[in-house]
Structures are given as C-alpha cells and as structure tokens.
C-alpha positions in Angstrom: -75.1 -31.4 -56.4 -74.2 -34.7 -54.7 -71.9 -34.6 -51.6 -69.7 -37.0 -53.8 -69.4 -34.5 -56.7 -68.6 -31.8 -54.5 -65.8 -33.7 -52.7 -64.5 -34.5 -56.4 -64.4 -31.0 -57.1 -62.4 -29.7 -54.2 -58.7 -28.8 -55.5 -55.9 -30.6 -53.6 -53.3 -28.4 -51.9 -50.0 -28.7 -50.5 -47.9 -27.1 -47.8 -45.4 -24.6 -49.4 -42.3 -23.1 -47.3 -40.8 -19.9 -48.6 -37.5 -19.0 -47.1 -36.0 -15.4 -47.8 -33.0 -13.6 -46.8 -34.5 -12.6 -43.5 -37.7 -14.8 -42.7 -39.3 -18.1 -43.2 -43.1 -18.3 -44.1 -45.4 -20.9 -45.0 -48.4 -21.1 -47.5 -51.0 -23.8 -49.1 -50.8 -23.9 -52.6 -53.3 -25.7 -55.0 -51.8 -28.9 -57.1 -51.4 -28.1 -60.6 -49.9 -30.0 -63.6 -46.5 -29.4 -63.1 -44.4 -32.0 -60.7 -43.9 -31.2 -57.3 -41.0 -32.8 -54.9 -42.7 -35.4 -52.5 -41.7 -33.1 -49.0 -43.7 -31.8 -46.6 -43.5 -28.9 -46.8 -42.1 -28.1 -50.0 -39.4 -25.5 -49.6 -38.7 -22.6 -52.1 -35.8 -19.9 -51.8 -36.7 -16.7 -52.6 -33.8 -14.8 -53.9 -32.8 -12.2 -57.1 -32.3 -14.4 -60.2 -31.3 -11.4 -62.4 -28.9 -8.6 -60.8 -29.5 -4.9 -61.9 -26.8 -3.0 -63.3 -27.1 0.0 -61.2 -28.7 -0.9 -58.1 -29.3 2.9 -57.0 -31.7 3.3 -60.0 -33.4 -0.2 -60.5 -34.2 -1.2 -56.8 -36.7 1.3 -55.9 -38.7 -0.2 -53.1 -37.0 -0.2 -49.8 -38.2 -4.1 -49.2 -36.4 -5.0 -52.5 -33.2 -3.0 -51.2 -32.9 -4.7 -47.9 -33.5 -8.4 -49.3 -30.6 -7.9 -52.2 -28.7 -6.1 -49.7 -28.8 -9.4 -47.3 -28.5 -11.5 -50.8 -25.1 -10.3 -51.8 -23.8 -9.9 -48.2 -24.3 -13.6 -48.0 -22.6 -14.1 -51.1 -19.4 -12.0 -50.3 -19.2 -13.8 -46.9 -19.5 -17.4 -48.4 -16.6 -16.1 -51.0 -19.4 -17.0 -53.9 -18.2 -12.9 -54.8 -14.5 -12.4 -54.4 -13.9 -9.1 -52.4 -10.0 -7.9 -51.5 -9.6 -7.9 -47.6 -9.4 -3.9 -47.6 -12.7 -3.7 -49.1 -14.4 -6.5 -46.9 -13.4 -4.3 -43.9 -15.1 -1.1 -45.6 -18.2 -3.3 -46.7 -18.5 -4.8 -42.9 -18.4 -1.3 -41.5 -21.2 -0.3 -43.8 -22.9 -3.6 -42.7 -22.8 -2.6 -39.2 -23.7 1.0 -39.9 -27.1 -0.4 -41.4 -27.7 -2.7 -38.4 -27.0 -0.3 -35.5 -27.1 2.9 -36.7 -24.8 6.0 -35.8 -21.7 4.9 -33.5 -21.9 5.7 -30.0 -18.5 4.8 -27.8 -21.0 4.9 -24.9 -23.3 2.0 -25.8 -21.0 0.2 -28.4 -18.4 -1.0 -25.8 -15.3 -3.2 -27.0 -16.8 -7.0 -27.7 -20.5 -6.0 -29.1 -19.5 -7.2 -32.6 -18.1 -10.6 -31.0 -21.3 -12.5 -32.1 -21.3 -11.0 -36.0 -20.4 -12.7 -39.1 -18.6 -9.5 -41.0 -15.8 -11.1 -42.8 -15.0 -14.1 -45.2 -13.4 -16.6 -43.6 -10.5 -16.5 -46.2 -9.5 -13.2 -44.9 -9.8 -14.2 -41.3 -7.0 -17.1 -42.2 -4.9 -14.6 -44.4 -4.0 -12.5 -41.4 -2.7 -13.1 -38.1 -5.3 -11.2 -36.4 -7.3 -11.7 -33.2 -10.9 -11.2 -33.0 -10.4 -7.9 -31.1 -8.0 -6.2 -33.6 -10.5 -7.1 -36.5 -13.5 -5.5 -34.3 -11.0 -2.6 -33.7 -10.2 -2.0 -37.5 -13.8 -2.2 -38.3 -15.0 0.2 -35.7 -12.5 2.4 -36.7 -14.5 3.0 -40.3 -17.4 2.6 -38.5 -17.1 5.8 -36.3 -16.3 7.5 -39.7 -19.8 7.0 -41.0 -22.1 8.8 -38.5 -24.8 10.7 -40.1 -25.7 8.0 -42.5 -29.2 6.3 -42.6 -29.4 2.6 -42.7 -30.9 2.4 -46.1 -28.3 4.8 -47.3 -25.6 2.5 -45.9 -26.9 -0.5 -47.5 -27.0 1.4 -50.6 -23.3 2.3 -50.2 -22.7 -1.6 -49.5 -24.5 -2.4 -52.9 -22.8 0.4 -54.7 -19.5 -1.0 -53.9 -20.6 -4.7 -54.6 -21.9 -4.2 -57.8 -18.2 -2.9 -58.9 -16.5 -6.4 -57.8 -15.8 -8.9 -61.1 -17.7 -12.0 -59.9 -21.1 -9.6 -58.6 -24.1 -11.1 -60.6 -22.2 -13.7 -62.7 -23.5 -17.2 -63.0 -20.9 -19.8 -63.5 -21.7 -23.4 -65.6 -19.0 -25.6 -66.6 -18.9 -26.3 -70.5 -16.4 -27.6 -73.3 -16.0 -27.0 -76.5 -16.2 -30.8 -77.3 -18.4 -33.5 -75.6 -15.7 -34.9 -73.7 -13.7 -32.0 -71.9 -15.1 -29.7 -69.5 -12.1 -27.3 -69.1 -14.2 -24.0 -69.4 -16.7 -22.0 -67.4 -19.5 -20.0 -69.4 -20.9 -17.0 -67.2 -23.9 -14.9 -67.5 -24.5 -11.7 -66.0 -26.5 -8.7 -66.8 -23.9 -7.5 -69.2 -23.6 -10.4 -71.5 -22.1 -13.9 -71.8 -18.2 -14.5 -70.7 -15.8 -17.5 -71.2 -13.6 -18.2 -68.5 -10.7 -20.8 -67.7 -11.7 -23.0 -64.9 -8.8 -21.6 -62.8 -9.6 -18.0 -63.2 -13.2 -16.6 -62.7 -12.0 -12.9 -62.7 -10.9 -12.0 -66.3 -12.7 -14.2 -69.1 -11.2 -15.2 -72.1 -13.9 -14.2 -74.4 -16.9 -11.7 -73.5 -20.3 -11.6 -76.0 -22.2 -8.4 -75.0 -25.7 -8.5 -75.3 -26.0 -5.7 -78.1 -23.4 -8.1 -80.2 -25.7 -11.3 -80.0 -28.0 -11.7 -82.8 -29.4 -15.4 -81.7 -28.7 -18.2 -78.9 -29.9 -21.7 -79.6 -29.4 -25.1 -78.1 -29.8 -28.8 -79.1 -29.8 -31.4 -76.4 -26.3 -30.6 -75.1 -24.9 -28.2 -77.9 -25.5 -24.8 -77.6 -25.1 -22.4 -79.8 -24.0 -18.2 -79.9 -24.7 -15.7 -83.2 -22.9 -12.7 -83.0 -24.8 -10.0 -84.7 -22.2 -9.7 -87.0 -22.7 -12.2 -89.7 -19.0 -12.4 -90.5 -18.2 -13.3 -86.9 -17.3 -16.6 -86.0 -20.3 -18.7 -84.3 -19.3 -20.0 -80.9 -20.4 -23.5 -79.8 -20.0 -25.5 -76.4 -21.4 -28.4 -75.0 -22.6 -28.7 -71.3 -23.0 -31.6 -69.2 -27.2 -31.8 -69.1 -29.7 -31.0 -70.8 -31.4 -29.2 -67.6 -28.3 -26.7 -67.9 -28.9 -25.6 -71.2 -32.5 -25.0 -70.7 -31.2 -23.0 -67.5 -28.5 -21.2 -69.2 -30.9 -20.3 -72.0 -33.3 -19.0 -69.6 -30.8 -16.7 -67.8 -29.6 -15.3 -71.0 -33.2 -14.4 -72.3 -33.9 -12.6 -68.8 -30.8 -10.9 -68.7 -31.2 -9.8 -72.6 -34.7 -8.4 -72.0 -33.5 -6.7 -68.9 -30.7 -5.2 -71.1 -33.0 -4.2 -73.7 -35.4 -2.8 -71.5 -32.9 -0.3 -69.5 -32.0 1.5 -72.9 -35.5 2.1 -73.8 -38.0 4.5 -72.9 -39.5 3.6 -69.3 -43.5 2.6 -69.4 -45.5 4.4 -67.5 -46.0 1.8 -64.3 -42.2 1.8 -64.3 -42.2 6.1 -64.3 -44.9 5.9 -61.6 -42.9 3.4 -59.3 -39.7 5.5 -60.0 -41.5 8.8 -59.4 -43.0 7.5 -56.1 -39.5 6.0 -55.1 -38.2 9.4 -55.5 -40.9 10.9 -53.7 -40.2 8.1 -51.1 -36.5 8.8 -51.1 -36.9 12.9 -51.0 -39.7 12.1 -48.0 -37.3 10.0 -46.2 -34.3 12.2 -47.1 -36.6 14.9 -45.6 -37.6 13.1 -42.5 -34.1 11.8 -41.9 -32.5 15.5 -42.1 -35.6 16.4 -39.8 -34.5 13.6 -37.5 -30.9 14.8 -37.9 -31.7 18.3 -37.0 -33.8 17.4 -34.4 -30.9 14.8 -32.9 -28.6 17.9 -33.4 -31.2 20.0 -31.5 -31.2 17.3 -29.0 -27.7 16.9 -28.8 -26.9 20.2 -28.5 -29.7 20.7 -26.0 -28.1 18.1 -23.8 -24.6 19.5 -24.5 -25.8 22.9 -23.2 -27.4 21.1 -20.2 -24.6 19.3 -19.5 -22.4 22.6 -20.0 -24.9 24.5 -17.9 -24.9 21.8 -15.2 -21.0 21.4 -15.3 -21.0 25.6 -14.9 -23.4 25.0 -12.2 -21.2 22.5 -10.6 -18.3 24.6 -11.0 -19.8 27.7 -9.5 -20.9 26.0 -6.4 -17.5 24.3 -6.3 -16.1 28.2 -6.6 -18.7 29.1 -4.0 -17.5 26.2 -1.7 -14.0 27.1 -1.8 -14.9 30.8 -1.7 -16.5 29.8 1.7 -13.7 28.1 2.8 -11.5 30.5 1.7 -13.3 33.1 4.1 -13.4 30.8 6.8 -9.7 30.0 6.4 -8.7 34.2 6.1 -11.1 34.5 9.1 -8.9 32.2 10.8 -5.8 33.3 9.4 -6.7 36.7 10.7 -7.2 35.5 14.2 -4.3 33.6 14.3 -2.3 36.7 12.9 -3.9 38.8 15.5 -2.9 36.5 18.2 0.6 36.0 16.9 0.7 40.0 16.7 -0.1 40.0 20.4 2.6 37.5 21.2 5.1 39.1 19.2 4.3 42.1 21.2 4.5 40.7 24.4 7.7 39.0 22.9 9.0 42.5 21.6 8.2 43.7 25.3 10.1 40.7 27.1 13.1 41.1 24.7 13.5 44.8 25.4 13.4 43.7 29.0 15.8 41.4 28.7 18.2 43.6 26.3 18.0 46.2 29.2 18.9 43.6 31.9 21.5 42.1 29.6 23.1 45.6 29.0 23.3 45.8 32.8 24.5 42.6 33.4 27.3 43.5 30.4 28.2 46.7 32.4 28.4 44.7 35.6 30.5 42.2 34.0 32.9 44.7 32.7 33.2 46.3 36.1 33.7 43.0 37.5 36.2 41.9 34.8 38.1 45.0 35.8 38.1 43.9 39.6 39.2 40.6 38.6 42.0 42.0 36.6 43.2 43.5 39.7 42.4 40.8 41.9 44.1 38.3 39.7 47.4 40.7 39.9 47.2 40.7 43.5 46.8 36.9 43.7 49.8 36.3 41.3 51.9 38.4 43.5 50.7 36.7 46.8 51.5 33.6 44.9 55.1 34.8 44.3 55.3 35.6 47.8 54.1 32.1 48.6 56.7 30.5 46.4 59.5 32.6 47.9 58.0 31.3 51.2 57.9 27.8 50.3 61.5 27.9 49.0 62.5 29.1 52.4 60.5 26.3 54.1 62.5 23.9 51.8 65.9 25.4 52.9 64.7 25.2 56.8 63.5 21.6 56.2 66.7 20.5 54.9 68.6 22.3 57.6 66.7 20.7 60.3 67.2 17.1 58.3 70.6 17.6 58.6 70.4 18.5 62.6 68.3 15.5 63.0 70.9 13.2 61.3 73.8 14.7 63.6 71.4 14.6 66.7 71.1 10.7 65.5 74.7 10.4 65.4 75.1 12.1 69.0 72.6 10.0 70.2 74.2 6.8 69.1 77.5 8.0 70.7 75.8 8.8 74.1 74.1 5.4 74.2 77.3 3.9 73.2 79.2 5.7 76.0 76.5 4.9 78.7 76.8 1.2 77.5 80.5 1.8 78.2 80.0 3.3 81.5 77.7 0.6 82.8 80.4 -2.0 81.6 82.9 -0.4 83.8 80.4 -0.1 86.7 79.7 -3.6 86.5 83.7 -4.5 86.1 84.2 -2.3 89.3 81.6 -3.8 91.0 83.0 -7.3 90.2 86.7 -6.0 91.2 85.2 -5.0 94.5 83.5 -8.5 94.9 86.6 -10.1 94.3 88.9 -8.3 96.5 86.5 -8.5 99.2 86.9 -12.3 98.9 90.7 -12.4 98.5 91.1 -9.9 101.5 88.6 -10.4 104.0 90.4 -8.8 106.7 89.8 -5.8 104.7 86.6 -3.8 106.2 84.0 -3.6 103.7 83.1 -0.2 105.0 86.3 1.1 103.4 85.7 -0.6 100.2 82.1 0.7 100.0 83.1 4.2 100.6 85.7 4.2 97.9 83.3 3.0 95.7 81.0 5.7 96.8 83.0 8.4 96.3 84.0 7.5 92.7 80.4 6.9 91.7 79.1 10.3 93.1 82.0 11.6 91.4 80.6 10.4 88.1 76.8 10.7 89.0 77.4 14.3 89.3 79.1 14.7 86.3 76.3 13.0 84.4 73.5 14.9 85.9 75.1 18.3 84.9 75.5 17.0 81.4 72.2 15.9 81.1 70.5 19.0 82.5 72.4 21.2 80.3 71.6 19.3 77.3 68.2 19.3 78.1 67.9 23.0 78.5 69.6 23.2 75.3 67.1 21.1 73.5 64.0 22.3 74.9 65.5 26.1 74.0 65.6 24.8 70.3 62.2 23.6 70.4 60.9 26.5 71.6 62.6 28.4 68.6 61.1 26.3 66.1 57.9 26.2 67.7 57.7 30.0 67.6 59.0 30.1 63.8 56.2 27.5 62.9 53.6 29.5 64.7 54.6 32.5 62.4 54.4 30.8 59.3 50.9 29.2 60.0 49.7 32.9 60.9 51.2 33.8 57.8 49.5 30.7 55.6 46.1 31.2 57.6 46.0 34.9 56.0 47.1 33.5 52.5 44.3 31.1 52.8 41.7 33.3 53.8 42.4 36.0 50.8 42.5 32.9 48.7 39.1 31.8 49.8 37.8 35.4 49.0 39.2 35.0 45.7 37.6 31.9 45.1 34.3 33.5 45.5 35.0 36.2 43.2 36.7 34.0 40.4 33.1 31.8 40.5 31.4 34.8 39.2 33.8 36.2 36.9 35.0 32.6 35.3 38.6 32.7 36.6 37.6 29.8 38.9 38.8 27.0 36.4 42.2 28.9 36.2 42.4 29.1 40.1 41.4 25.4 40.5 44.0 24.4 37.9 46.8 26.1 40.4 45.2 24.3 43.2 45.1 21.2 41.2 49.0 21.9 40.6 49.8 21.2 43.9 48.7 17.4 43.3 51.8 15.4 43.2 49.9 12.9 41.1 49.8 15.2 38.1 52.5 16.2 35.8 51.5 20.0 35.5 53.0 21.6 38.9 53.9 25.4 39.0 57.5 26.5 39.2 57.7 27.2 42.8 56.9 23.9 43.5 59.3 22.0 41.0 61.8 22.4 43.9 60.1 19.8 46.0 60.6 16.1 45.4 58.1 13.4 45.7 57.7 11.0 48.7 56.6 11.3 52.3 60.4 11.5 53.9 59.7 15.0 55.4 56.6 14.4 56.8 58.1 11.5 58.7 60.8 13.4 60.0 58.8 16.1 61.0 56.3 13.7 62.8 59.1 11.2 64.0 59.8 12.4 68.1 62.9 13.7 69.0 64.9 11.1 70.9 66.2 11.8 74.3 69.7 12.5 74.4 71.5 10.5 77.1 74.3 11.4 79.6 77.2 10.3 77.9 80.7 10.4 79.9 82.7 10.8 77.2 80.6 13.6 75.6 81.7 17.1 75.8 79.7 19.9 77.3 78.4 22.4 75.5 78.2 20.8 72.2 80.0 22.2 69.8 77.8 22.4 66.6 74.4 23.7 67.4 72.7 23.0 64.2 73.1 19.4 64.6 70.3 19.5 67.4 66.6 18.6 66.1 63.7 20.4 67.2 60.8 17.6 67.1 57.5 18.7 65.6 54.4 17.9 67.3 51.7 15.9 65.8 48.4 16.7 64.9 45.2 15.8 63.9 44.4 17.7 60.6 43.0 16.4 57.4 45.7 16.1 54.7 44.8 17.6 51.2 48.2 18.3 49.4 51.7 16.9 49.3 54.5 18.8 47.6 57.9 17.4 47.3 61.1 18.7 45.8 64.8 17.6 45.8 66.7 20.1 47.2 70.7 20.6 46.6 72.7 17.9 44.8 71.9 15.0 47.4 69.7 11.8 47.1 67.9 12.9 50.3 64.2 13.9 49.8 62.3 16.6 51.9 58.9 16.8 51.9 56.2 19.7 53.0 52.8 18.6 54.0 50.0 20.8 53.9 47.2 20.0 56.2 43.7 21.6 56.4 41.4 21.4 59.5 37.9 21.8 59.4 37.8 25.1 59.6 39.7 25.8 56.2 42.9 26.7 57.8 46.0 25.4 56.3 49.1 24.2 58.0 52.7 23.1 57.0 
C-alpha cells in the first residue's frame, strides 16, 4: 500500500466542546455524513431532554441526580420554570445545604452567601429587601436542614421542583390556522397541552399519552388523533418544518418513556435499580455511621469542653478558696489586732471613767463651794452698793461746799480789791494833803497812816490764820475718811480677786465678767446700784481741781457761819483709770462722778 493510499484512508476529525452544567470538556471526533457547523471547536450542551415523572425512582445514578439538579436549578433562576417566592426561599436553603453541608454558626458567618445566586431576579425585584435580609431568611431555613446529607438535599430540591406547573414542559408557538400564532403547545412527560399565549400554567386542552392514538405532520401541519375514534382530531400549524420535526421527536420520546414506566422493568433496569438501592443503602449506612461518628465526636468535644470548663471552674474555685483563706488569715490577724486595741481602749476608757467620776465629785464639791462663794459675793456686792450710794451723797455734799467756797472766795477777792482801792485812795489823799499843807509835818501824817494800816493788817492776819486753820482741819477730816474708804475697797478688791480665781474653775467667771463689765459707762447693762450715778467727768474734775486759797476779806465775818460750804481739796495721784461710773443725784442738773482708779498692784482707789 502506497503512502498516498494511507493518507486517503485516514479519517478526518474535528474538535468538539461539550458543555455540561458543572464542567466543559473537549474531544476530537471523526467526520460522518451529517452536516456540522463550521465552528472550531463545535460546541454542544449536555442537557436532559426528557424529564422524569418521579425523580426519586428514575434518577438512579448520583452523577445523573447532580447534573439534573443543576439543570432544574438554572431553569428556576432563569425563570424558565415559575416558582412562588416562598418556594424559592425553601429551594435556596436546600441548595445551600447541598453545597455547604450542615449549618455551623461559627463557620458560616453573616455574608457567606453574598456571592451566591440563589433567588430569581423577579423575586428580588418584587420585595423591598436587602441582600442581608434575604440571607437571614435563607439561613433560618438552612439551619433547619441540619443532619441532611448533600445528595438527599438535592433530591428534596428536585421533589419540590417536579410538582411545579412548568416543570419539564417544552413550549412551541402554534396556531389553528396558517396566519395566526396565538397558542402555545406544551410537551412534557405526561402528555400534550395547549395553552393560551399569556397563560403557561393552566392549559386550555390536554392530551395524555395514554389517550393519544397517533401523531403525524405534513410540512407545517401537525395532527393529533385521540385513541377514541369518536373524539375530534386536533390539528394545528407551526411556523417551521424543523419545529414540527422537533415536536414529533419529543412526543415520541416522552410517549415511549411514559409507556416504559408502566411496564415491567427490564433486567438491566432492575439491576440498575437494585444497584442504586444498594448504593443508596450503603450511603445511608455510611451517612448514619458518619452521623454517629460526628455525634460521638461532638459529644466527645462537648464532654471535653465540659471537662475543661469544670477544670477551669475548679481551678477558679481553688484560687478563690486560696484567696479567701488568705483574706481570712489577714482578717483574723486584723481582728486580733483590733481586739488588742479594743482591750487597751477599754482599759483606757475605764481609767478615764474613774478620772471622770473623780472630776465629777470634785466639780460637785466645787459647785457647792461656788454657790456659797456666790452668795457671799452677792452680799458683798450689796454692801458695795450701799457704800457707793454713800459716796455719791458725800460727793454731792462736797460739791455744794465747793460752790459755797467759790462764792466766798469771790467775795473775799472783791473785798480785797475794795480794800486795796481804799488804801490807794487814802495814799492819794495823804499826798494831796502834804502838797496842800506843807507846813504840816510829814511824820505826823505817816504816823496816822501807819496807825490805821496796822489796825487793818492786824485784823486781816487774824482772819486769815483762822480761815487757814479751819480749811486745814476740814482737809484732814476728808483725807481720813478717804483713807478709811480706800482700805475698805482694798479688802473688797482682794476678795473679788480670790473669787475670780474660783470662778474660772467653776464656770462662773463669765458671770463676774458681766458684773465687772457693767461698771463701764459705754454699755447700757449697768447694775442697779450704779444706776444712781450720772455720766461725765464732772466729779473727777471737782476732785482733781486744787482747793483755792481763801483770801482775807475785811468785810467777811469770822468765824464762818456755814461750815458745809468749805471744800477740802483732793490730792492728785498717778493711778491707772479702769472704770468710770456716774449717776444723777437728787433732782438737780449737777452731775457727780466717782472715778475708780487701779494701780499696778491691783488696788482700787476712788
């Protein structure tokens, strides 16, 4: 055989691309008598042409179930098969179960279905819901499918899909005459159905495969003859001859499958079903075993977690017990220390209580003494009031005597002035007489004058001596009385000073301060025995003013008729003034003041 002959016998091949629902495959095929499209490679879609009536009984192999599940799912998503929104959510949950297995909240976090196409676009447009809301709704159903195997989830998906009105129906536009195409012809596993153009759910007329005797076509005309000869023959027209051929092929294939399903299965089919049942049982057992192992593993994990939790709890309890023990020890030590402190405090309190009792008894004794001293002090204060009243009266009397003495002084000075004037007049007369009578001897005149003057001078000297003696006697009497009163006040001052020291301890010092403070004329709270005195410094002025010299008056008489008018001067002293007490004496306007003076030796002088 020549090389040219070998080349002629080699068959021609072309590339074929087969597209399934989950993969794409390429093959090289020989050139047969049929016409092929001029494409490189030639694409073919591997799809199920005839739909089973009961998917669970007819789809025996797992790969067939998987590919058919993908095909039906795509038709539902592309809205070639209508499905209600509630059913689409349920089907989507089975599709997620078939892909991901059991729901695990730790693994399947929110957003894990964001890239998945699970619902038709019509349903998404129909409801105003976000992707997260749809995912939450699907996940709620998905969690309910826990424990369902993946192939079982696919089969459940197909069981729901096979009951839909548009499941497995191939639609073709037809017309009852050649010009109009206002009907749809549907072919499925149960028969032939005629629909209106706007309604693909409820057929206007149906022909089951068991009631059809013959189907034929002539060019564009297609005829359906019922098994009942009396029934009307249904004729319709299609748009193209190829469509009639396709309709006829679908009718023949679905009719053959319909009749085969109602016959006894062949040995091959029986073997395939038996093998499928065995495989299903094996998978079921495997699934159960896996489920048991998974359950045991989960239980073991739960037991491990429980043990770990209990271990951690026991460790925590042990740690808390140790901490409590340490705290109890610290508390015991603290309590012991507090008990010791409390015992010491109790001893100290007992000692303080004994001292307080002694102090209370001492204060009771002091209070009794204070009451007695207060009574004595009040008595002495009353005596002092009486003495003060007497002093006021004596001061008033002395003031009146001072006034009378001032008047007598004024009269004596006036008499002296008159005597001087008379002496001057006599001197002038004598001078004039000598000038007028020069023959008279001056010695005679001088003798006369001297005799008269000596008589007057003798009289004046006698009156002055008597007056000075009387004044000196009055002054000595006043000084003696003042000394006696000062001695009495010194005794009162000593007693008051002793009472002050006692009152500072018994709380009566404030009362005595009020009594002494009442001696101040600047406050309105004065004791009753001081209210008889007036305010001012008139009496102080009278006591400090020097007693005037009583001059000899030729016209005055001796001795003095009113001794009460004489005033005895009071010597000044450099004592420190503490308190001024004044009162109005009698009904007159004259104010007399007693000035209490205190020396550095705390001796009071009035």
